[in-house]
Phi, psi and omega in degrees: 000124180287149180242153178287118177274146183273132185236128180302142179312319185287325176286322178301316175293324181292320182289325178293318175297318179298315180296315175310307180304326182288316181304307185298324177298323183291313186287342184267350183297137188308317176287306183295320181290341187235277197279351179252354181286146178296152175284149182271128171264115183306324184284335170293314180301325179285322183295322181301334177287342183285339190289125192241127174293334176293313178297319181295312175306314180297322178301308188291317177295323172298317179295318172304325190288349179282002174081294175224137167242028176309138180302328183269004177287169186299136173222026175275160186304322174298322175292322177298316176298326180278355178070037182231139174094178185289330176299319178295310180304317174300310178302321175296318178303309176309317178296332182287315177294324177294322170301314181299318182296322176292323177295332180254021173074026174090023186287341177256134171260109184265132195220167177227146171248105183247138173204162185257115178279125181291159179302143185207187191299324188249357179232101186295336183213160182307126190227133177280131174236135185230122176263144180246130178206162182234131184252124166256106188293138178290153186279335184261128188307316183278314179295336185295341179289341175272136186240129168255140186225147171234135185220153166212161181257134186266355175277164184220169181206167169249190174314296180280112183298344179262002174286100187264000189254319182300154180292133181225076187304322177051039179296318178270307183261085005228037174306326178297316178291319182299318177297326175303306180300318182295321181294317184295317182296312180298326184270322187280338185293342177284349185246175177240143177225156185289319186260169185273144175241138175242132178248113196241138162234131184247158172242174179076006186294319179286343175273354176133043179057026190299310187298310182294320177300311179298315187292316178290324175295325177296313180303312185292325185289327178269009174067034179286138181260073174288104177273342176200135178230121187260109174264123178251119182214109182076065178249024189273000180052053184321134183274351194267001194226031184062050179298148168262102188282000178257004187226133174235134184275142173237111185269143177211143180287150174262276175288123181299135182297343178270358180302130168275175181306319177297318183287320177297319176298318182293321178297320183287318184298327185264353184065045184255025187291338178246025180234034172293170176296328174290328172293322178298318176301322179297309180303317174302319177302321175296326178290317178289338175291322180291333183277317187263334183050072185285000178100358174218136183260131180291121173267111186279114175252113189273065165206163192295320182197185179282163176304136178065016187230168174201167183202177192294336180302324183298329176297324179293316177306318182300331178271009183081009182274149170283119190211149184220163174235129173267131181212140180302159189292320180229126187261149166260106189280346173289343179250022178235135171057035187237142173288135187295124175189167173237127183228124175049045177081001179255132181265124179256139179128149188270075188262148180304330185294345178268358182269136172271095184293332174296313182302312177307315184293326177295317176300318179297322177291325178295316180294312186296320178288327175290312169311306188295321180297318183286319182292341180268345189274160178286171178292151175292148176302141182262149170055057185278136180224150168249129180284128187233019186280335177247150175267103181205174180261001170261165181228126177254126180240145184223146180203161169281156184278152177259116190315322187251025178263145174254336179217179176220143174244133163268127181241154176208158179215167176293149178297345180262352181276134178288342187228153177297134191246335190216147177219147176225118177283130179252009178085189184267074178233175174233015173205147178201157177236129175248148172286050182223143180278127170305332184281351185247352180218168174251128181257161166203165179232141177225156182264150182228131177272188186286332179275356183092359175301135180238136181286172170294144187284148177246127181266136187288156165258158184282145177232122178267000000 
């Protein structure tokens, strides 16, 4: 079990100032701040104002009121009726999605993904686990096949992972992430999008990512085209540890966990260790944040997750899907995975009073705008290639068309840069040559529609 280290005040202040400077430098760079930033869609900007800290607070406090949401806790009809245990929490979440669907004229299909988890290290007996989700189908028949997804886990725990009786409020971990999914559903269901959006809440995370693994496997088996999965886990902005309320970490895998030996060799030969689809999603999040200013800046952390930890985005990565994790900048481990108690003047436990509801709302805005931007955008260009048959200082790129694109942009950055720095609109073509050496920069191509929505970028492979 990790413990919270004491950090002197001057070090905390220095770290916060340094982080703020780093974020400012990234957003102020000429390329990132101007020609690679996403266009602003006025209807998305208006919708973001609907996200309510008060609603988020009410949702988190309601989740806490179920006493415990341990995956092993009660889910029989009597407990559900009494408002206690994970079964009652699940029923309430489902009712919230159903309320939103009613409010939007049935635009959400509310569903459950139920299965029996066999006994394992953290599950002593066969246990039913149920994921709850709402599907907002895209309006365009072809684009609707593309899915963007937001998720949080609604189960909670105390120190003893097998303790299903003690109070386990789980306000931050992960009532906050569940509230993000609920609030995104409430606000975005009032709009229409070309692509499909899924608002997901899963159980079994604390027992070993059980719910998300089952859901991701189901999606893979059914051939779902999930182009982006946003996992929110511990996004409560804990008040007790010198939190930076203006920063949220975004974790992303580099080399895909699904890469085979051939792909690994290719990644190494091209220096593509930081250009996985999940890294491109992380950069996309930073770009929309710079365009819309949701009140929180994404800190791109180029590793799959924190040390000794894991989350539901990894279950999607394991199935080859593009996925990232949002987590507050600084965690208080006294308020995670802890039985409620006070020792030597230290209060332990994941209580709602430690959650910054305004911070959760800002993270929800960042998630909502990412979902909305992606669901409005055209598909990424397919089969992107950079021609390497000739030794020259120009670079020719080729790609397959994106059906709903009006133009294409070539973007590039220095090989040492974490974010895209430059963009050039090349028109409605599928091949272009730039006076730039492919040996000196990293290229990508993205599709642009008539309203200025931009797709996720696609990094080229060499073509001889």
